[in-house]
N, CA and C atoms of all chains as a GROMACS GRO file, in nm:
protein
  639
    1MET      N    1   9.925  12.325   3.737
    1MET     CA    2   9.755  12.373   3.717
    1MET      C    3   9.700  12.379   3.561
    2ALA      N    4   9.569  12.329   3.624
    2ALA     CA    5   9.516  12.335   3.494
    2ALA      C    6   9.429  12.436   3.411
    3ILE      N    7   9.440  12.500   3.263
    3ILE     CA    8   9.393  12.656   3.248
    3ILE      C    9   9.240  12.655   3.272
    4GLN      N   10   9.247  12.785   3.348
    4GLN     CA   11   9.155  12.818   3.391
    4GLN      C   12   9.040  12.809   3.274
    5LYS      N   13   8.902  12.749   3.250
    5LYS     CA   14   8.829  12.768   3.160
    5LYS      C   15   8.724  12.925   3.152
    6GLN      N   16   8.694  12.948   3.030
    6GLN     CA   17   8.645  13.098   3.026
    6GLN      C   18   8.497  13.087   3.089
    7TYR      N   19   8.433  12.976   3.062
    7TYR     CA   20   8.336  13.019   3.119
    7TYR      C   21   8.261  12.871   3.237
    8TYR      N   22   8.208  12.899   3.327
    8TYR     CA   23   8.236  12.775   3.401
    8TYR      C   24   8.068  12.662   3.415
    9ARG      N   25   8.128  12.586   3.392
    9ARG     CA   26   8.009  12.465   3.332
    9ARG      C   27   7.980  12.458   3.499
   10ARG      N   28   7.859  12.394   3.491
   10ARG     CA   29   7.805  12.342   3.656
   10ARG      C   30   7.819  12.176   3.641
   11LYS      N   31   7.834  12.145   3.728
   11LYS     CA   32   7.912  11.970   3.733
   11LYS      C   33   7.756  11.920   3.723
   12LYS      N   34   7.688  11.862   3.637
   12LYS     CA   35   7.597  11.771   3.671
   12LYS      C   36   7.547  11.673   3.737
   13VAL      N   37   7.449  11.673   3.831
   13VAL     CA   38   7.421  11.560   3.905
   13VAL      C   39   7.283  11.495   3.891
   14CYS      N   40   7.300  11.332   3.926
   14CYS     CA   41   7.196  11.251   3.906
   14CYS      C   42   7.052  11.282   3.977
   15LYS      N   43   6.934  11.323   3.932
   15LYS     CA   44   6.818  11.398   3.995
   15LYS      C   45   6.808  11.263   4.074
   16PHE      N   46   6.817  11.153   4.034
   16PHE     CA   47   6.761  10.996   4.105
   16PHE      C   48   6.857  10.944   4.226
   17CYS      N   49   7.008  11.053   4.263
   17CYS     CA   50   7.078  11.041   4.352
   17CYS      C   51   7.051  11.091   4.456
   18VAL      N   52   7.026  11.261   4.422
   18VAL     CA   53   7.002  11.369   4.448
   18VAL      C   54   6.867  11.362   4.555
   19GLU      N   55   6.739  11.318   4.485
   19GLU     CA   56   6.666  11.341   4.522
   19GLU      C   57   6.581  11.182   4.594
   20ARG      N   58   6.669  11.101   4.587
   20ARG     CA   59   6.706  10.967   4.665
   20ARG      C   60   6.544  10.884   4.613
   21ILE      N   61   6.553  10.904   4.455
   21ILE     CA   62   6.431  10.848   4.364
   21ILE      C   63   6.460  10.713   4.400
   22ASP      N   64   6.423  10.613   4.452
   22ASP     CA   65   6.438  10.458   4.416
   22ASP      C   66   6.402  10.398   4.338
   23ASN      N   67   6.269  10.425   4.331
   23ASN     CA   68   6.164  10.299   4.260
   23ASN      C   69   6.074  10.437   4.118
   24ILE      N   70   6.167  10.372   4.021
   24ILE     CA   71   6.120  10.467   3.922
   24ILE      C   72   6.022  10.351   3.824
   25SER      N   73   5.860  10.426   3.842
   25SER     CA   74   5.787  10.340   3.803
   25SER      C   75   5.789  10.382   3.680
   26TYR      N   76   5.708  10.309   3.571
   26TYR     CA   77   5.654  10.319   3.446
   26TYR      C   78   5.500  10.423   3.449
   27LYS      N   79   5.458  10.417   3.554
   27LYS     CA   80   5.341  10.471   3.607
   27LYS      C   81   5.368  10.590   3.607
   28ASP      N   82   5.463  10.675   3.665
   28ASP     CA   83   5.552  10.828   3.669
   28ASP      C   84   5.525  10.880   3.558
   29VAL      N   85   5.420  10.918   3.486
   29VAL     CA   86   5.442  10.988   3.355
   29VAL      C   87   5.514  11.120   3.402
   30LYS      N   88   5.504  11.178   3.478
   30LYS     CA   89   5.569  11.279   3.467
   30LYS      C   90   5.671  11.330   3.554
   31LEU      N   91   5.698  11.204   3.614
   31LEU     CA   92   5.873  11.213   3.612
   31LEU      C   93   5.939  11.151   3.453
   32LEU      N   94   5.887  11.058   3.424
   32LEU     CA   95   5.953  11.045   3.298
   32LEU      C   96   5.937  11.104   3.209
   33SER      N   97   5.814  11.178   3.178
   33SER     CA   98   5.827  11.314   3.066
   33SER      C   99   5.972  11.365   3.092
   34GLN      N  100   6.007  11.399   3.189
   34GLN     CA  101   6.121  11.505   3.198
   34GLN      C  102   6.234  11.460   3.123
   35PHE      N  103   6.227  11.355   3.092
   35PHE     CA  104   6.395  11.264   2.982
   35PHE      C  105   6.315  11.200   2.883
   36VAL      N  106   6.213  11.286   2.830
   36VAL     CA  107   6.184  11.273   2.709
   36VAL      C  108   6.125  11.405   2.626
   37PRO      N  109   6.224  11.445   2.575
   37PRO     CA  110   6.237  11.520   2.517
   37PRO      C  111   6.134  11.551   2.356
   38GLU      N  112   6.075  11.703   2.292
   38GLU     CA  113   5.990  11.663   2.192
   38GLU      C  114   5.976  11.532   2.126
   39ARG      N  115   6.092  11.518   2.069
   39ARG     CA  116   6.086  11.409   1.961
   39ARG      C  117   6.078  11.264   1.989
   40SER      N  118   6.048  11.254   2.189
   40SER     CA  119   6.062  11.175   2.242
   40SER      C  120   6.155  11.032   2.227
   41LYS      N  121   6.243  11.081   2.234
   41LYS     CA  122   6.362  10.999   2.239
   41LYS      C  123   6.414  10.996   2.379
   42ILE      N  124   6.468  10.891   2.397
   42ILE     CA  125   6.550  10.930   2.563
   42ILE      C  126   6.647  11.050   2.602
   43MET      N  127   6.641  11.115   2.658
   43MET     CA  128   6.789  11.153   2.706
   43MET      C  129   6.879  11.077   2.708
   44PRO      N  130   6.993  11.152   2.630
   44PRO     CA  131   7.138  11.047   2.655
   44PRO      C  132   7.167  11.141   2.807
   45ARG      N  133   7.285  11.028   2.875
   45ARG     CA  134   7.326  11.052   3.021
   45ARG      C  135   7.394  11.162   3.021
   46ARG      N  136   7.500  11.212   2.882
   46ARG     CA  137   7.556  11.299   2.913
   46ARG      C  138   7.476  11.446   2.900
   47ILE      N  139   7.367  11.438   2.864
   47ILE     CA  140   7.273  11.596   2.865
   47ILE      C  141   7.231  11.600   2.973
   48SER      N  142   7.130  11.470   3.044
   48SER     CA  143   7.083  11.492   3.151
   48SER      C  144   7.112  11.479   3.270
   49GLY      N  145   7.244  11.418   3.289
   49GLY     CA  146   7.359  11.401   3.404
   49GLY      C  147   7.308  11.257   3.516
   50VAL      N  148   7.237  11.198   3.422
   50VAL     CA  149   7.159  11.058   3.535
   50VAL      C  150   7.259  10.958   3.526
   51CYS      N  151   7.344  10.907   3.670
   51CYS     CA  152   7.419  10.801   3.632
   51CYS      C  153   7.383  10.691   3.605
   52THR      N  154   7.429  10.578   3.527
   52THR     CA  155   7.448  10.465   3.494
   52THR      C  156   7.333  10.412   3.532
   53PRO      N  157   7.350  10.380   3.656
   53PRO     CA  158   7.238  10.263   3.685
   53PRO      C  159   7.116  10.337   3.716
   54HIS      N  160   7.112  10.452   3.727
   54HIS     CA  161   6.959  10.539   3.676
   54HIS      C  162   6.970  10.522   3.588
   55GLN      N  163   7.023  10.558   3.500
   55GLN     CA  164   6.965  10.575   3.358
   55GLN      C  165   6.890  10.439   3.297
   56ARG      N  166   6.978  10.394   3.377
   56ARG     CA  167   6.906  10.160   3.319
   56ARG      C  168   6.806  10.186   3.365
   57ARG      N  169   6.782  10.199   3.450
   57ARG     CA  170   6.623  10.153   3.516
   57ARG      C  171   6.520  10.291   3.447
   58LEU      N  172   6.584  10.437   3.451
   58LEU     CA  173   6.472  10.508   3.372
   58LEU      C  174   6.463  10.453   3.211
   59SER      N  175   6.551  10.424   3.134
   59SER     CA  176   6.487  10.350   3.005
   59SER      C  177   6.438  10.256   2.946
   60ASP      N  178   6.442  10.151   3.129
   60ASP     CA  179   6.328  10.078   3.092
   60ASP      C  180   6.168  10.065   3.136
   61ALA      N  181   6.178  10.158   3.209
   61ALA     CA  182   6.074  10.269   3.277
   61ALA      C  183   5.986  10.334   3.152
   62ILE      N  184   6.079  10.357   3.104
   62ILE     CA  185   6.068  10.491   2.944
   62ILE      C  186   5.956  10.354   2.883
   63LYS      N  187   6.044  10.286   2.825
   63LYS     CA  188   5.988  10.199   2.720
   63LYS      C  189   5.868  10.135   2.798
   64LYS      N  190   5.879  10.105   2.887
   64LYS     CA  191   5.708  10.032   2.977
   64LYS      C  192   5.675  10.112   2.932
   65ALA      N  193   5.619  10.245   2.968
   65ALA     CA  194   5.544  10.348   2.932
   65ALA      C  195   5.491  10.367   2.830
   66ARG      N  196   5.570  10.358   2.759
   66ARG     CA  197   5.563  10.351   2.548
   66ARG      C  198   5.437  10.253   2.550
   67ASN      N  199   5.508  10.125   2.571
   67ASN     CA  200   5.420   9.982   2.538
   67ASN      C  201   5.289  10.009   2.600
   68ILE      N  202   5.244  10.070   2.675
   68ILE     CA  203   5.124  10.058   2.740
   68ILE      C  204   4.994  10.272   2.719
   69ALA      N  205   5.127  10.294   2.631
   69ALA     CA  206   5.061  10.440   2.535
   69ALA      C  207   5.061  10.546   2.678
   70LEU      N  208   5.113  10.541   2.769
   70LEU     CA  209   5.156  10.630   2.865
   70LEU      C  210   5.222  10.770   2.786
   71LEU      N  211   5.388  10.692   2.747
   71LEU     CA  212   5.422  10.751   2.639
   71LEU      C  213   5.453  10.770   2.484
   72PRO      N  214   5.485  10.834   2.427
   72PRO     CA  215   5.465  10.853   2.280
   72PRO      C  216   5.604  10.752   2.193
   73PHE      N  217   5.591  10.689   2.136
   73PHE     CA  218   5.709  10.625   2.061
   73PHE      C  219   5.779  10.769   1.938
   74ALA      N  220   5.732  10.822   1.917
   74ALA     CA  221   5.804  10.911   1.818
   74ALA      C  222   5.683  11.046   1.846
   75THR      N  223   5.713  11.178   1.764
   75THR     CA  224   5.662  11.272   1.775
   75THR      C  225   5.704  11.304   1.662
   76GLU      N  226   5.578  11.366   1.556
   76GLU     CA  227   5.672  11.446   1.420
   76GLU      C  228   5.705  11.603   1.507
   77MET      N  229   5.474   8.130   4.429
   77MET     CA  230   5.406   8.279   4.395
   77MET      C  231   5.521   8.442   4.345
   78ARG      N  232   5.421   8.492   4.296
   78ARG     CA  233   5.464   8.621   4.260
   78ARG      C  234   5.424   8.731   4.225
   79ASN      N  235   5.455   8.844   4.221
   79ASN     CA  236   5.410   8.992   4.243
   79ASN      C  237   5.392   9.020   4.090
   80TYR      N  238   5.297   9.047   4.041
   80TYR     CA  239   5.300   9.121   3.899
   80TYR      C  240   5.173   9.228   3.889
   81GLU      N  241   5.198   9.325   3.853
   81GLU     CA  242   5.123   9.426   3.769
   81GLU      C  243   5.060   9.447   3.666
   82ILE      N  244   4.916   9.423   3.660
   82ILE     CA  245   4.833   9.400   3.485
   82ILE      C  246   4.766   9.547   3.488
   83MET      N  247   4.825   9.622   3.354
   83MET     CA  248   4.756   9.733   3.328
   83MET      C  249   4.691   9.685   3.202
   84PHE      N  250   4.596   9.734   3.193
   84PHE     CA  251   4.522   9.734   3.042
   84PHE      C  252   4.443   9.869   3.058
   85ILE      N  253   4.433   9.886   2.908
   85ILE     CA  254   4.350   9.991   2.846
   85ILE      C  255   4.225   9.961   2.795
   86VAL      N  256   4.089   9.974   2.850
   86VAL     CA  257   3.963   9.976   2.769
   86VAL      C  258   3.902  10.056   2.709
   87SER      N  259   3.844  10.013   2.623
   87SER     CA  260   3.810  10.111   2.482
   87SER      C  261   3.705  10.233   2.564
   88PRO      N  262   3.756  10.379   2.477
   88PRO     CA  263   3.638  10.463   2.525
   88PRO      C  264   3.522  10.429   2.530
   89ASN      N  265   3.453  10.352   2.432
   89ASN     CA  266   3.295  10.284   2.431
   89ASN      C  267   3.317  10.240   2.522
   90ALA      N  268   3.350  10.194   2.599
   90ALA     CA  269   3.280  10.127   2.717
   90ALA      C  270   3.259  10.178   2.782
   91VAL      N  271   3.119  10.164   2.914
   91VAL     CA  272   3.034  10.171   3.029
   91VAL      C  273   3.126  10.163   3.106
   92ASP      N  274   3.096  10.187   3.234
   92ASP     CA  275   3.183  10.195   3.354
   92ASP      C  276   3.101  10.032   3.445
   93GLU      N  277   3.015  10.010   3.374
   93GLU     CA  278   2.976   9.846   3.412
   93GLU      C  279   3.048   9.750   3.318
   94ASP      N  280   3.080   9.798   3.192
   94ASP     CA  281   3.185   9.711   3.160
   94ASP      C  282   3.298   9.667   3.178
   95ILE      N  283   3.360   9.784   3.245
   95ILE     CA  284   3.483   9.780   3.280
   95ILE      C  285   3.480   9.692   3.402
   96ASP      N  286   3.348   9.702   3.503
   96ASP     CA  287   3.369   9.636   3.624
   96ASP      C  288   3.354   9.494   3.621
   97LYS      N  289   3.269   9.483   3.441
   97LYS     CA  290   3.281   9.301   3.468
   97LYS      C  291   3.381   9.280   3.436
   98ILE      N  292   3.502   9.317   3.369
   98ILE     CA  293   3.586   9.301   3.307
   98ILE      C  294   3.655   9.228   3.453
   99ASN      N  295   3.680   9.360   3.511
   99ASN     CA  296   3.774   9.364   3.644
   99ASN      C  297   3.705   9.188   3.725
  100GLY      N  298   3.576   9.218   3.746
  100GLY     CA  299   3.495   9.122   3.799
  100GLY      C  300   3.569   8.928   3.744
  101GLN      N  301   3.588   8.975   3.624
  101GLN     CA  302   3.648   8.820   3.505
  101GLN      C  303   3.771   8.784   3.602
  102ILE      N  304   3.832   8.927   3.543
  102ILE     CA  305   3.994   8.895   3.610
  102ILE      C  306   4.041   8.820   3.734
  103GLU      N  307   3.972   8.909   3.847
  103GLU     CA  308   3.982   8.878   3.964
  103GLU      C  309   3.885   8.753   3.996
  104GLY      N  310   3.823   8.660   3.890
  104GLY     CA  311   3.826   8.535   3.885
  104GLY      C  312   3.874   8.436   3.913
  105VAL      N  313   3.965   8.490   3.752
  105VAL     CA  314   4.072   8.399   3.690
  105VAL      C  315   4.170   8.389   3.829
  106VAL      N  316   4.216   8.491   3.899
  106VAL     CA  317   4.340   8.525   4.018
  106VAL      C  318   4.238   8.422   4.124
  107THR      N  319   4.187   8.446   4.160
  107THR     CA  320   4.198   8.362   4.298
  107THR      C  321   4.116   8.191   4.248
  108ALA      N  322   4.048   8.176   4.153
  108ALA     CA  323   4.059   8.041   4.108
  108ALA      C  324   4.170   7.959   4.095
  109GLY      N  325   4.318   8.049   4.036
  109GLY     CA  326   4.389   7.962   4.056
  109GLY      C  327   4.472   7.940   4.153
  110GLY      N  328   4.429   8.003   4.247
  110GLY     CA  329   4.468   8.008   4.388
  110GLY      C  330   4.584   8.090   4.444
  111GLY      N  331   4.562   8.256   4.332
  111GLY     CA  332   4.614   8.364   4.366
  111GLY      C  333   4.502   8.448   4.444
  112LYS      N  334   4.595   8.569   4.490
  112LYS     CA  335   4.547   8.672   4.521
  112LYS      C  336   4.549   8.847   4.456
  113ALA      N  337   4.476   8.893   4.520
  113ALA     CA  338   4.388   9.003   4.354
  113ALA      C  339   4.468   9.127   4.467
  114GLU      N  340   4.540   9.190   4.512
  114GLU     CA  341   4.567   9.269   4.659
  114GLU      C  342   4.498   9.415   4.601
  115LYS      N  343   4.504   9.511   4.458
  115LYS     CA  344   4.444   9.580   4.439
  115LYS      C  345   4.398   9.575   4.322
  116ILE      N  346   4.287   9.671   4.297
  116ILE     CA  347   4.230   9.669   4.176
  116ILE      C  348   4.228   9.794   4.165
  117GLU      N  349   4.256   9.888   4.056
  117GLU     CA  350   4.240  10.016   4.034
  117GLU      C  351   4.170  10.111   3.880
  118LYS      N  352   4.115  10.140   3.894
  118LYS     CA  353   4.046  10.228   3.790
  118LYS      C  354   4.126  10.386   3.740
  119LEU      N  355   4.208  10.404   3.677
  119LEU     CA  356   4.270  10.518   3.717
  119LEU      C  357   4.210  10.592   3.587
  120GLY      N  358   4.114  10.562   3.500
  120GLY     CA  359   3.978  10.690   3.481
  120GLY      C  360   4.058  10.653   3.352
  121LYS      N  361   3.982  10.780   3.254
  121LYS     CA  362   4.000  10.761   3.118
  121LYS      C  363   4.135  10.875   3.086
  122ARG      N  364   4.206  10.818   2.996
  122ARG     CA  365   4.386  10.898   3.001
  122ARG      C  366   4.332  10.915   2.835
  123ARG      N  367   4.424  11.048   2.781
  123ARG     CA  368   4.466  11.049   2.650
  123ARG      C  369   4.552  10.941   2.620
  124LEU      N  370   4.548  10.875   2.524
  124LEU     CA  371   4.653  10.776   2.445
  124LEU      C  372   4.753  10.846   2.391
  125ALA      N  373   4.912  10.841   2.433
  125ALA     CA  374   5.036  10.884   2.359
  125ALA      C  375   5.030  10.839   2.222
  126TYR      N  376   5.005  10.764   2.157
  126TYR     CA  377   4.953  10.731   2.030
  126TYR      C  378   4.846  10.649   1.974
  127LEU      N  379   4.776  10.646   1.869
  127LEU     CA  380   4.684  10.585   1.804
  127LEU      C  381   4.664  10.441   1.862
  128VAL      N  382   4.606  10.376   1.938
  128VAL     CA  383   4.556  10.250   1.932
  128VAL      C  384   4.416  10.176   1.922
  129ASN      N  385   4.424  10.099   1.806
  129ASN     CA  386   4.303  10.058   1.735
  129ASN      C  387   4.211  10.131   1.715
  130LYS      N  388   4.277  10.274   1.626
  130LYS     CA  389   4.223  10.418   1.610
  130LYS      C  390   4.140  10.478   1.698
  131PHE      N  391   4.192  10.449   1.846
  131PHE     CA  392   4.160  10.492   1.968
  131PHE      C  393   4.238  10.629   2.004
  132ARG      N  394   4.190  10.740   2.064
  132ARG     CA  395   4.304  10.847   2.082
  132ARG      C  396   4.312  10.836   2.252
  133GLU      N  397   4.205  10.796   2.329
  133GLU     CA  398   4.175  10.773   2.457
  133GLU      C  399   4.152  10.649   2.476
  134GLY      N  400   4.138  10.608   2.631
  134GLY     CA  401   4.139  10.462   2.661
  134GLY      C  402   4.101  10.470   2.803
  135SER      N  403   4.031  10.385   2.893
  135SER     CA  404   4.025  10.381   3.024
  135SER      C  405   4.123  10.306   3.105
  136TYR      N  406   4.218  10.350   3.173
  136TYR     CA  407   4.307  10.255   3.281
  136TYR      C  408   4.313  10.186   3.363
  137VAL      N  409   4.269  10.056   3.339
  137VAL     CA  410   4.266   9.992   3.494
  137VAL      C  411   4.441   9.907   3.529
  138LEU      N  412   4.472   9.942   3.706
  138LEU     CA  413   4.573   9.873   3.701
  138LEU      C  414   4.540   9.751   3.863
  139PHE      N  415   4.576   9.619   3.818
  139PHE     CA  416   4.514   9.530   3.894
  139PHE      C  417   4.707   9.469   3.952
  140THR      N  418   4.692   9.484   4.061
  140THR     CA  419   4.807   9.451   4.132
  140THR      C  420   4.751   9.327   4.212
  141ILE      N  421   4.848   9.210   4.170
  141ILE     CA  422   4.810   9.099   4.188
  141ILE      C  423   4.916   9.011   4.229
  142GLN      N  424   4.915   8.839   4.322
  142GLN     CA  425   5.007   8.794   4.380
  142GLN      C  426   4.945   8.647   4.281
  143ALA      N  427   5.030   8.643   4.185
  143ALA     CA  428   4.980   8.459   4.126
  143ALA      C  429   5.102   8.443   4.040
  144ASP      N  430   5.123   8.301   4.029
  144ASP     CA  431   5.182   8.193   3.899
  144ASP      C  432   5.162   8.278   3.776
  145GLY      N  433   5.299   8.204   3.702
  145GLY     CA  434   5.294   8.215   3.580
  145GLY      C  435   5.205   8.166   3.516
  146ALA      N  436   5.077   8.016   3.518
  146ALA     CA  437   5.016   8.003   3.493
  146ALA      C  438   4.885   8.094   3.442
  147ILE      N  439   4.876   8.158   3.573
  147ILE     CA  440   4.762   8.259   3.612
  147ILE      C  441   4.748   8.386   3.513
  148VAL      N  442   4.913   8.388   3.505
  148VAL     CA  443   4.935   8.537   3.419
  148VAL      C  444   4.927   8.491   3.279
  149ARG      N  445   4.946   8.341   3.252
  149ARG     CA  446   4.910   8.320   3.150
  149ARG      C  447   4.781   8.342   3.050
  150GLU      N  448   4.697   8.282   3.164
  150GLU     CA  449   4.558   8.300   3.138
  150GLU      C  450   4.498   8.460   3.129
  151ILE      N  451   4.519   8.521   3.222
  151ILE     CA  452   4.467   8.670   3.217
  151ILE      C  453   4.539   8.710   3.091
  152GLU      N  454   4.628   8.715   3.012
  152GLU     CA  455   4.722   8.740   2.918
  152GLU      C  456   4.591   8.686   2.781
  153ARG      N  457   4.564   8.568   2.797
  153ARG     CA  458   4.490   8.526   2.699
  153ARG      C  459   4.377   8.565   2.666
  154ARG      N  460   4.292   8.599   2.802
  154ARG     CA  461   4.170   8.648   2.804
  154ARG      C  462   4.177   8.788   2.770
  155LEU      N  463   4.257   8.910   2.839
  155LEU     CA  464   4.260   9.033   2.784
  155LEU      C  465   4.266   9.038   2.613
  156ARG      N  466   4.355   8.918   2.573
  156ARG     CA  467   4.363   8.938   2.449
  156ARG      C  468   4.231   8.929   2.344
  157VAL      N  469   4.147   8.811   2.416
  157VAL     CA  470   4.034   8.783   2.353
  157VAL      C  471   3.940   8.882   2.349
  158MET      N  472   3.931   8.950   2.469
  158MET     CA  473   3.825   9.072   2.484
  158MET      C  474   3.798   9.154   2.384
  159ASP      N  475   3.741   9.200   2.348
  159ASP     CA  476   3.734   9.338   2.191
  159ASP      C  477   3.746   9.452   2.268
  160LEU      N  478   3.686   9.493   2.367
  160LEU     CA  479   3.735   9.606   2.476
  160LEU      C  480   3.852   9.638   2.506
  161VAL      N  481   3.903   9.528   2.538
  161VAL     CA  482   4.064   9.558   2.554
  161VAL      C  483   4.133   9.598   2.457
  162ILE      N  484   4.192   9.705   2.490
  162ILE     CA  485   4.274   9.737   2.324
  162ILE      C  486   4.458   9.710   2.371
  163LYS      N  487   4.477   9.726   2.471
  163LYS     CA  488   4.599   9.712   2.504
  163LYS      C  489   4.660   9.620   2.643
  164TYR      N  490   4.740   9.550   2.718
  164TYR     CA  491   4.765   9.519   2.839
  164TYR      C  492   4.941   9.526   2.851
  165LEU      N  493   4.937   9.556   2.978
  165LEU     CA  494   5.086   9.555   2.981
  165LEU      C  495   5.112   9.445   3.137
  166THR      N  496   5.200   9.396   3.167
  166THR     CA  497   5.216   9.294   3.265
  166THR      C  498   5.362   9.305   3.332
  167VAL      N  499   5.400   9.312   3.447
  167VAL     CA  500   5.522   9.365   3.489
  167VAL      C  501   5.521   9.267   3.654
  168ARG      N  502   5.640   9.221   3.595
  168ARG     CA  503   5.677   9.143   3.725
  168ARG      C  504   5.735   9.184   3.870
  169MET      N  505   5.712   9.228   3.954
  169MET     CA  506   5.734   9.348   4.012
  169MET      C  507   5.813   9.318   4.164
  170ASP      N  508   5.806   9.120   4.172
  170ASP     CA  509   5.846   9.103   4.345
  170ASP      C  510   6.056   9.134   4.283
  171ASP      N  511   6.100   9.137   4.231
  171ASP     CA  512   6.240   9.156   4.206
  171ASP      C  513   6.272   9.329   4.239
  172ASP      N  514   6.209   9.429   4.177
  172ASP     CA  515   6.190   9.530   4.199
  172ASP      C  516   6.168   9.595   4.375
  173MET      N  517   6.094   9.498   4.399
  173MET     CA  518   6.051   9.586   4.541
  173MET      C  519   6.154   9.472   4.671
  174LYS      N  520   6.175   9.349   4.589
  174LYS     CA  521   6.299   9.351   4.695
  174LYS      C  522   6.429   9.421   4.688
  175ARG      N  523   6.463   9.462   4.585
  175ARG     CA  524   6.525   9.557   4.562
  175ARG      C  525   6.543   9.677   4.622
  176LEU      N  526   6.417   9.749   4.637
  176LEU     CA  527   6.357   9.832   4.732
  176LEU      C  528   6.401   9.872   4.884
  177ASP      N  529   6.349   9.683   4.894
  177ASP     CA  530   6.366   9.660   5.065
  177ASP      C  531   6.501   9.676   5.144
  178LYS      N  532   6.583   9.620   5.042
  178LYS     CA  533   6.742   9.621   5.003
  178LYS      C  534   6.800   9.782   5.073
  179ILE      N  535   6.779   9.856   4.977
  179ILE     CA  536   6.803   9.981   4.991
  179ILE      C  537   6.721  10.087   5.106
  180LYS      N  538   6.591  10.046   5.136
  180LYS     CA  539   6.531  10.093   5.237
  180LYS      C  540   6.609  10.067   5.347
  181ALA      N  541   6.664   9.897   5.383
  181ALA     CA  542   6.718   9.899   5.515
  181ALA      C  543   6.848   9.947   5.545
  182HIS      N  544   6.936   9.941   5.377
  182HIS     CA  545   7.078  10.008   5.397
  182HIS      C  546   7.081  10.165   5.441
  183ARG      N  547   6.964  10.201   5.418
  183ARG     CA  548   6.947  10.376   5.415
  183ARG      C  549   6.915  10.386   5.581
  184GLN      N  550   6.881  10.268   5.624
  184GLN     CA  551   6.797  10.290   5.776
  184GLN      C  552   6.911  10.264   5.846
  185LYS      N  553   7.010  10.188   5.812
  185LYS     CA  554   7.140  10.078   5.919
  185LYS      C  555   7.187  10.227   5.947
  186ARG      N  556   7.225  10.285   5.756
  186ARG     CA  557   7.336  10.383   5.776
  186ARG      C  558   7.327  10.516   5.859
  187ALA      N  559   7.146  10.585   5.889
  187ALA     CA  560   7.090  10.668   5.920
  187ALA      C  561   7.155  10.641   6.075
  188ALA      N  562   7.114  10.473   6.112
  188ALA     CA  563   7.116  10.514   6.268
  188ALA      C  564   7.264  10.515   6.320
  189ARG      N  565   7.341  10.457   6.200
  189ARG     CA  566   7.470  10.472   6.256
  189ARG      C  567   7.514  10.638   6.258
  190ARG      N  568   7.485  10.702   6.138
  190ARG     CA  569   7.536  10.856   6.151
  190ARG      C  570   7.496  10.890   6.296
  191GLY      N  571   7.361  10.893   6.316
  191GLY     CA  572   7.271  10.924   6.449
  191GLY      C  573   7.412  10.896   6.531
  192ARG      N  574   7.458  10.763   6.584
  192ARG     CA  575   7.499  10.779   6.684
  192ARG      C  576   7.629  10.843   6.692
  193ALA      N  577   7.684  10.835   6.537
  193ALA     CA  578   7.818  10.911   6.559
  193ALA      C  579   7.821  11.057   6.586
  194HIS      N  580   7.704  11.111   6.530
  194HIS     CA  581   7.684  11.239   6.601
  194HIS      C  582   7.696  11.269   6.752
  195ALA      N  583   7.597  11.158   6.785
  195ALA     CA  584   7.639  11.206   6.959
  195ALA      C  585   7.762  11.156   7.007
  196GLU      N  586   7.840  11.108   6.924
  196GLU     CA  587   7.949  11.065   7.027
  196GLU      C  588   8.047  11.207   6.977
  197SER      N  589   8.034  11.268   6.861
  197SER     CA  590   8.124  11.386   6.811
  197SER      C  591   8.056  11.483   6.918
  198GLY      N  592   7.926  11.495   6.949
  198GLY     CA  593   7.811  11.606   7.040
  198GLY      C  594   8.008  11.604   7.188
  199GLU      N  595   7.976  11.487   7.201
  199GLU     CA  596   8.018  11.468   7.343
  199GLU      C  597   8.179  11.527   7.354
  200ARG      N  598   8.242  11.520   7.230
  200ARG     CA  599   8.372  11.516   7.205
  200ARG      C  600   8.381  11.677   7.241
  201ARG      N  601   8.279  11.735   7.164
  201ARG     CA  602   8.318  11.892   7.139
  201ARG      C  603   8.267  11.958   7.259
  202ALA      N  604   8.181  11.904   7.398
  202ALA     CA  605   8.210  11.911   7.505
  202ALA      C  606   8.350  11.942   7.535
  203ALA      N  607   8.435  11.890   7.524
  203ALA     CA  608   8.539  11.883   7.579
  203ALA      C  609   8.632  11.901   7.428
  204PRO      N  610   8.669  12.036   7.403
  204PRO     CA  611   8.739  12.090   7.290
  204PRO      C  612   8.900  12.030   7.300
  205SER      N  613   8.939  11.974   7.139
  205SER     CA  614   9.074  11.961   7.202
  205SER      C  615   9.160  12.103   7.094
  206PRO      N  616   9.275  12.097   7.152
  206PRO     CA  617   9.354  12.247   7.078
  206PRO      C  618   9.339  12.248   6.889
  207VAL      N  619   9.329  12.140   6.850
  207VAL     CA  620   9.323  12.155   6.690
  207VAL      C  621   9.206  12.200   6.697
  208GLU      N  622   9.100  12.174   6.757
  208GLU     CA  623   8.948  12.253   6.711
  208GLU      C  624   8.962  12.373   6.725
  209GLN      N  625   9.028  12.429   6.817
  209GLN     CA  626   9.005  12.586   6.856
  209GLN      C  627   9.092  12.672   6.770
  210MET      N  628   9.183  12.614   6.692
  210MET     CA  629   9.302  12.695   6.572
  210MET      C  630   9.178  12.758   6.484
  211PRO      N  631   9.202  12.880   6.415
  211PRO     CA  632   9.136  12.970   6.363
  211PRO      C  633   9.155  12.858   6.213
  212GLU      N  634   9.059  12.890   6.120
  212GLU     CA  635   9.036  12.832   6.048
  212GLU      C  636   9.086  12.816   5.930
  213GLU      N  637   9.157  13.004   5.913
  213GLU     CA  638   9.262  13.024   5.837
  213GLU      C  639   9.378  12.982   5.827
   0.00000   0.00000   0.00000
């Protein structure tokens, strides 16, 4: 039996799998901005819990959105 | 023929007629090349996420077109030349659309199968087996 941890960590789930969002569009700024914290870096999977296939599409979409000035490249 | 989305930003100094003129020109290029402009959307003025040509905001326009590479090349050349257009982005959509259709079909098939399974299990429940009557604990 595994040693019980002192605190209970909730299992992270991929938002896109749970809500069945198939199309991660670069136009959906509201959705994408949930995955860019203040410094406007792309949030890593280990924090957001997004699964690998969705993270790949997400980061592509964020990069497209940056290109057309919907999202910033960097903020001071 | 492929599906593309072309999004571009027009400078905030442009009036509505200017934008309409640009849209007309681009639509002309598409139809002249044998493509089809499916949708032309003016998304209105938006704050830009960063400075582009020293502008803080711009009017976004979105084209959804069916075209081939030559048409896209021509459109991009024209957008580059236009002074009022400060930024543009072309995205190819047909691969994505194909993928989405596949997912949708797959989901429908699964839902149908699940619906049938539900109906069967309902029938089985009408005549309960001894195992199902056992208490949970």
